[in-house]
C-alpha positions in Angstrom: -70.1 -88.8 28.1 -68.1 -90.4 31.1 -65.1 -89.2 32.0 -62.3 -91.6 31.9 -61.4 -92.7 35.5 -57.6 -93.3 34.9 -57.2 -89.5 33.1 -55.7 -87.0 35.2 -56.1 -83.2 34.8 -53.0 -81.3 33.5 -52.7 -78.8 36.1 -52.4 -81.7 38.6 -50.3 -83.9 36.2 -48.3 -80.6 35.9 -47.8 -80.4 39.3 -46.8 -83.7 40.0 -44.2 -83.6 37.7 -43.0 -80.1 38.9 -42.8 -81.8 42.7 -40.7 -84.2 41.3 -38.3 -82.5 39.5 -39.3 -84.0 36.3 -41.6 -81.2 34.7 -39.6 -81.2 31.7 -41.9 -84.5 30.4 -44.4 -81.8 30.1 -42.7 -80.8 26.4 -44.5 -82.3 23.7 -42.2 -85.4 22.9 -42.8 -84.7 19.0 -40.3 -81.7 19.2 -36.9 -82.4 18.7 -34.6 -82.2 21.8 -32.3 -80.3 20.1 -34.1 -77.2 18.9 -35.3 -76.2 22.6 -32.9 -75.7 25.8 -34.3 -78.0 28.6 -33.7 -75.5 31.6 -35.5 -72.8 29.4 -38.5 -75.2 29.0 -38.4 -76.1 32.5 -38.7 -72.0 33.5 -41.5 -71.2 31.4 -43.3 -74.3 33.3 -42.6 -72.6 36.4 -43.6 -69.6 35.5 -47.0 -71.0 34.0 -47.6 -73.1 37.6 -46.9 -69.3 39.4 -49.7 -67.5 37.3 -52.2 -71.0 38.8 -51.9 -69.6 42.4 -55.0 -69.3 44.4 -54.6 -65.8 45.4 -54.3 -63.0 43.0 -51.6 -61.5 45.2 -49.7 -64.4 44.8 -49.8 -64.5 41.0 -47.1 -62.4 39.0 -48.5 -59.6 37.0 -48.2 -59.7 33.3 -45.5 -57.4 33.4 -43.6 -59.4 36.1 -44.2 -62.4 33.6 -42.5 -60.7 30.9 -39.2 -59.6 33.2 -39.3 -63.4 34.1 -39.4 -64.6 30.5 -36.8 -62.3 29.7 -34.2 -62.8 32.8 -31.5 -65.4 32.6 -31.4 -66.5 36.0 -33.2 -69.3 37.7 -36.5 -68.8 39.6 -35.1 -69.8 42.7 -36.4 -67.1 44.7 -39.9 -67.4 43.5 -41.1 -71.0 43.5 -45.2 -71.5 42.7 -46.9 -73.1 45.7 -49.3 -75.9 45.2 -52.4 -74.7 43.0 -55.6 -74.6 44.7 -57.4 -76.5 41.5 -55.0 -79.6 42.3 -57.5 -81.4 44.4 -58.4 -84.7 44.7 -61.2 -85.9 42.1 -64.2 -88.0 43.1 -65.8 -90.4 41.1 -69.4 -91.4 41.8 -69.7 -95.0 40.3 -73.0 -95.3 38.0 -74.3 -93.7 35.3 -73.3 -90.1 36.2 -69.6 -89.0 37.2 -69.1 -86.2 39.0 -66.0 -84.7 40.1 -65.2 -81.6 43.0 -62.6 -79.3 42.9 -62.1 -76.5 45.7 -60.7 -73.2 44.8 -60.8 -69.8 46.6 -60.4 -67.2 44.1 -60.9 -63.6 44.7 -60.2 -62.8 40.8 -62.2 -59.5 39.7 -62.8 -58.2 36.5 -63.4 -54.6 35.3 -64.7 -53.1 31.8 -63.5 -49.8 30.3 -65.7 -47.7 28.0 -63.6 -45.9 25.2 -65.0 -43.2 23.4 -63.7 -40.8 20.8 -64.1 -37.1 21.0 
C-alpha cells in the first residue's frame, strides 16, 4: 500500500497547530464545544506534546503528568519543545514510498519478576 502523499502524521500536525496557537483544532469536531472547556483541552494537548520530547529527562514523569492534569493553572512555565519525530518526510517516486524520521531516544525498559512467598 502506498502512502497518501498529502497525508500528514498526527504528531507533525499537532505540533504545527500548537505552534500557531490553534491546537484546539485537534479536538474531534463531532464533540459539542459546550461539553468541554477549550482551555482544558488545550492543556491536555500541551501535556501530551511534553510527553513526546526526545530526551526522557525532558518528559514529565507519570506523577508529574497527574499533577499537571489536576492543576488549575496554565503550563506557561513548562512549554513543550519541538518533538524529534516531527521531521520532514521524504517520498521516493515510483513503486515504493519511504519515509525517514530521525530520533535520538535513550529510552530504556526494565522488567521485574514478582514471586509469592
